[in-house]
C-alpha positions in Angstrom: 16.1 13.2 -13.0 20.0 12.5 -12.9 21.9 11.4 -15.9 21.5 7.8 -15.1 17.7 7.8 -14.9 17.4 9.8 -18.2 19.6 6.8 -19.8 17.2 4.3 -18.4 14.2 6.5 -19.7 15.7 6.7 -23.2 16.5 3.1 -23.5 13.0 2.1 -22.2 11.5 4.4 -24.7 13.5 3.2 -27.5 12.0 -0.1 -26.7 14.2 -1.9 -24.4 12.5 -3.9 -21.6 13.5 -3.4 -17.9 15.4 -6.6 -17.8 17.6 -5.5 -21.1 18.4 -2.4 -19.6 19.3 -3.8 -16.4 21.4 -6.4 -18.0 23.1 -4.1 -20.3 23.8 -1.4 -17.6 25.0 -3.9 -15.0 21.9 -3.1 -12.7 19.2 -5.2 -10.9 15.8 -4.7 -12.4 14.6 -2.9 -9.1 17.2 -0.1 -10.0 15.7 0.3 -13.6 12.0 0.3 -12.1 13.0 2.8 -9.6 14.8 5.2 -12.3 11.5 5.0 -14.2 9.6 5.9 -11.4 11.6 8.8 -11.1 11.0 9.5 -14.6 7.3 9.5 -14.3 7.4 12.0 -11.3 9.6 14.2 -13.4 6.6 14.1 -16.0 7.8 11.5 -18.4 5.1 10.2 -20.9 4.9 6.7 -19.5 1.8 5.2 -19.3 0.2 2.5 -17.3 -0.3 -0.1 -20.0 3.6 0.1 -20.6 3.8 -1.8 -17.3 0.6 -3.3 -16.6 -2.2 -5.3 -18.2 -5.4 -3.9 -17.9 -6.4 -6.6 -15.5 -3.3 -6.0 -13.5 -4.0 -2.5 -13.3 -7.6 -3.1 -12.1 -6.4 -5.6 -9.4 -3.8 -3.1 -8.2 -6.2 -0.1 -8.1 -8.9 -2.3 -6.4 -6.3 -3.3 -3.8 -5.5 0.1 -2.9 -9.1 1.1 -2.8 -9.7 -1.7 -0.3 -6.7 -1.1 2.0 -6.5 2.6 1.8 -3.4 4.7 2.4 -1.2 1.8 4.0 2.2 1.7 2.7 3.6 -0.6 -0.2 4.3 -3.5 2.1 0.6 -3.4 3.3 -0.6 -3.2 -0.2 1.9 -6.1 -1.5 0.4 -8.2 1.4 -3.1 -7.6 0.4 -2.1 -8.9 -3.1 -0.5 -11.8 -1.4 3.1 -11.1 -2.7 2.2 -11.3 -6.1 4.0 -7.9 -6.8 7.5 -6.8 -6.0 7.6 -3.5 -4.1 9.7 -1.9 -7.1 6.3 -2.8 -9.2 4.0 -1.5 -6.6 6.1 2.0 -6.6 5.5 2.3 -10.5 1.9 1.5 -10.2 1.7 4.2 -7.2 3.6 6.7 -9.3 1.5 6.1 -12.4 -1.9 6.3 -10.5 -0.8 9.6 -8.8 0.1 11.0 -12.0 -3.5 9.9 -13.4 -5.4 11.3 -10.6 -3.3 14.7 -10.8 -4.5 14.6 -14.4 -8.3 13.8 -13.9 
């Protein structure tokens, strides 16, 4: 992680929302979400429930199981555009970590 990604993680862990961090740091929310993906991939202790309700996680997991290894665009289409690509990246990073831990 670079310094900017680490600062985003620090703020998120301190309780700031993605929107608050973006506003205060002068970024768009998508950039903050991408920073958090990098943090997850680097092993930061972030959990699925910090980003998604259990219903959302189930819906996303079901769509991934249904469409197989298609890219995020295909996943987004499967879900009717309900989630932004940055949200799908977060889910994918968290789910991959969960699979590795199982």
